[in-house]
N, C-alpha and C positions, 0 to 999 in steps of 0.2 A: 289320555292318561299319561303318556310319555311327556307331553307338554306341561301338564300339571306338576309332574315330578321334577322337571327342570325348573319350574317356577318356585318350587319349595326348596330347591337346593341352596339358594342364597340365605333364606331365613334360617335354615339348619346351621349354616356356617356362622351366621351372626349369633345364634344362641350358643354355639360351641365356644366361639371367641369370648362371649360375655362370661361364660362360666370359667374360662381360663383366667380372665382378668379378675373375676370375683374370687377365685381361688388364691390369687396372689394377694388380694386385700385381706382374706382370711389369714393367710400365712403371716402377713405383716403385723397383724394385731395379736398374734400368738396362739392361734388354733390350727389344727390339722385340717386342711381343706377336704381331704378325702373322707375324714370322719364326719365333717359337717355336711358334705353332699350326700354321703351315704345315709345319714339321718334324715335329711330333707327328702330324698327320693323314697326311702322306705316308708316314711310317715305319710307320703302322698299317694303312693301306688302299691305299697305292700299289702299282702293278703293275710299276714299273720302278725299277731301282736308280740310283745316282748316275751310272753310266756309260751309262745309257739301255738297259740289257739287261732283258728281261722276267724277273720273279722272282715266286715264290710265297711268299717268306719273310714278307712283311708280313702278308698275310691269314692265312697258315698259323699264325703265332705269335699273332695276335690271336684267332683262333677257338680255339686251344689254351688261351689264357689265359681265354677266356670259358666253356669247358666246365665246369669245376668250379663256376663262379658260376651257371650255368644250374641245376645240381643243387641247390645250396644255396638259390638264389632260389625254386625250386619248393618246397623243403622248408619254408622260412619262410612262403611264401604259403599252402600247404595248412593249416598250423597257424593262420595268420591267419583263414582262412575259417571256422574253428571257434571264433573268438574267443580264440585262444591265442597267446602270444608265445614262440616257440621260440628261446631264446638258446643252445641246446645243440647246434646243428648242427656246431660245431667239434669237440666231443667225439664226436659220432655219426660224422662222417667219419673221425676218427682210428681208432676201433674198427673201422669198415668197411674201411679201408685195411689195417689189421693183419690182419683176418680173411681178406681176399683174399690177402695175402702168405703167411699161415700155410698156407692150403690149397695155394697154389702151390709152397711149398717142402717140404711134408709128403707130399703124394700124388704124388710124382714118377713113379710107375709107371703113372699113368692116361694114356690117349691125350688128345690136345688137344681132341677133340670132346666129351669128358666133363669134363676138367679146367677148361677155360675157363668153361663154364656153372656148374660147381661153385663156382669161385672168385668168379664174379659173384654167385651166390645167397648165398654166405657174406658178402660185403660188404653186400648188401641186408638180410639177416637180422640181422647184427650191429648195423648202424645202426638197424634197426627195433626190435630188442630194447632198445637203449640209449635210444631215444626213447620206448618204451612205459613205462619206469620212471617218469619224471615224470608221464606220463599217468595211470598207476595211482595214484600218490601223490595227484594232484589229485582224481581221481574218488573214491577211497576215503576220504581224510582232508581234502580241501579245501586242501591245501598249495599255495602259489603256484608255478606252473610256471617262472616267471622265476628264482626262487631255486634251485629244484631243478635246472634245466638248467645254470645257471652252476656250481653245485657239482659236478655230474656231468662237466662239462668238465675240471675239475681231476683228478677220479678217473680219468677215461679216459686222460688224458695220463700220469698217474703209473703207472697199471696197465700200460699198453702199454710205457712206458719200462722198467719193471721186467722185463717178459717179454722184450723185445728185448735188454736188457743181459745178463740172466742165462741165457737159453736159446737165442736165435736169432741172436746176433751172432757173426761169425767171430772166432776167437781172434786177439788183437792188432790188430783193426781199431779205430782211434781214433774212427771215425764211428759215431754211434748209428744203425745200420741192420742189417737182417737179412742173411743170406746170400741170394744170388740165387734167384729162383723158377725152376721148370723151364722149359726153352725152349718146350715145348709149351703152357705157360700164357700165352704172350704173345698179345695181340690185334693185329690188323693195323693198321698205320699207313696213312695216305692214300697213301703212295708205292706200297704194295702194292695197295690198293683201286682206285687210278686207273690203274695200269699196263696192265690189259687194254683200256682205252679209249684207249691211246696217249698219255696225259697223263704227262709227265715231272715228277712231284712229288718233290722232294728227300727222301731218307730221313732227313736230319738234322733235318727239321722234325717234332716229336713229335706233331703232330695225328693222332689215331687214331680207331678205331671208336667210342670213348666219346662223341665229339661227335655222331655219328648216334644213339647211344643217348639222349643228352640231348634231342635233338629229338623222338625217339620218346616219351620220358618226358613232354615237354610236351603232346604230343597225347593220351597216355593220361590225364594229370592233367585235361586239359580235358574229355575224355569222362567221366571218373569224377565230377568235380564238377558238371557241368551236364547230364549225360545219364543218370545212374543214380540209383536210390533212395538209395543210401548217401551219394552226394555231396550230394543234396538235403538229407538229414538233417543232414550236417555243416554245411552253409550255414545251415540253419534254426537250429541251435544257436548258431552264430556271431552271427546277427542278434538272437535273443532266446531265451535258454535256457528261461525260464519258459513262453513261448508254445510252444516245441517240446515241452517236457514235457507241457503241457496237451494237445497234439495227439497224444500217445502215443509220442513219440520218447524213447529212453533217452539222456539227456544224458551220463551217465557212460560208457556204451559208446562214444558218438561221440567223447568226449574222448580215450579210450584209443586208439581207431582212428586219429584224426587225428594224434596224437603218434607212434604207431607208423609210420604211412605217411610222416610228415614225416622221421623218423629214417631210414627206408629210403632215401628219396631222397637225404638227406645222405650216407649210407653209399656210394652209388653213385660218389661222388668217388674212392673207392678203386680203381674199375675203371680210370678214366683214369690215375691216378697210379701204380698198382702194375703193372697188366697191360699198359698201353699206353705207359708212359714210362720209369720207373726200373727196372722188373722186379725190384723188392724193396721192402720197406717201409723208408722213410727217415723218421726220427722228426720232423724239422723241415721236412717238405714243405709244410705249409700256412702261408702268410703271413697267415692270418686269413680264409680262404674262408668260414667259417661266419658271421662277423660281417659281412663284405661282402655276403653273401647277403641280410641284412636290408635293406641299402640297395638292392640289386637288386630285391627284391620290392616295396619302397615305390615305387621309380621306375617299375617295370613295372606298377603299379596292381594287383598280385596277379593278373594275367592271364598265362597261359603265353606269349602272343605278346609282350606288353610285357616279360616277364622275359627272353625271348631277346634282344630289342633292348637292354635295359638291360645284360645281361651282355656283349654285344658291345661296347657303349660302354665299360664298365669294362675289358674286355679290351684295347680299343684304347688306353685311358689308360695301362695297365700297359706295353704295348709301346712306345707313343710316348714314355713318360717316360724310358725307357732312352736313347733317342737325344737327347732334350733335355738329359739329364745330361751326355752326352759332347760334343755339338756346339754348346753355347751357352756364353757367357762367365760368366753369373751365375746362371742358373736351374738347379736340380737336379731330380732325379726326384721330390723331395718335392712339387713342384707338383701331381703326380697326387693326393697325399693332400689337398692344399688344395682341388682341384676336387671331389673326392669329398665332402669335408666340406661345401662350399658347396652342392652339389646336395642333400645330405640336409637341410641347414637350410632350403632353399627348399621342398622337399617337405613338411617338417614345418610350414612357415608357410602351408600351402595356404589356410587360412581367410582370411588377409589378402588373398591374391590374388583369392579368390573375391569378397570384398566390394569390393575396389578395382578390379581389372581387369575384373570381370564386367560392369561398366557400359559398357565400351568394346569388348569382344571377344564377339560373339554366340556362345552355346553354351558359353563357359567356365564360367559360373556353374552351368549345368545339369550340366556334366561333372564338376565338383568338388563337387557337392552330396552 
């Protein structure tokens, strides 16, 4: 735990520095940064509305926004551990979401206890298969995974767009989306999960079972990477492929396995989106979850606990940005993009902080080494 806290020290400093610079930007355009940040934080984490009434809306939407980022952050992190950069989570989550929607609207005669796990496994398998392709290309031909995953993003979007338009869209529907999935393919929202405990969680908040699955995925990834032989081999390849091969580990096999598992985690975004929220495949559902997952993984230090915290932070920025856009005079929700970009820059400049601040903050230099 002490090591983990040291690891999270630098991301905390990076976030704090980003908010300071963001405050200067707000001040420069004519608004009060304290007012803006107070509005952003209260709308993301506050438990009371403007009238003083208790509300679940703020936390509910923040955690809902964080759910897909936990999945994509884990996906990118797992690939990182094998020394790979998965830029294809965006394509993997698209095919995963479409696969979940396809199962939900095709096998309508199945009962819910069969259809829901079937749709979940379809999302996981489709994302995993799409992630395995660049893994196989790298292992077999040595082609770079960054280029392959970027190209596969375009292929995934184009392929799914064609299938949605030509086969699964309702006639006359101007929106690029499939017909609805079967009712029994829906997963429970928190309003249903918490009602037996006497908690009145509003049904309008789309937070659903997928958030708990995301936390479970964090735990399973931690167990896999740090408590199993396969996880050890993946981390060994990431630290030194030559040393791992010398020790008898199949580097090619670990590359394929890591990319497949990374894609499977990204594909789980479809569970949240299709089975728990829209109840259909909607083509433009992702605002860039796969790419934001890279920032989440970096800020979370590629550790499941850090990824959850980073995803909640980014989810809070998304939620708070909406209220900043509405209730301030000059600041728009684009401030969220500015803060995210500054955070990423500070994380990327870690070496500078290690050398500069490491002399003044005990443990920082060791944590970032």
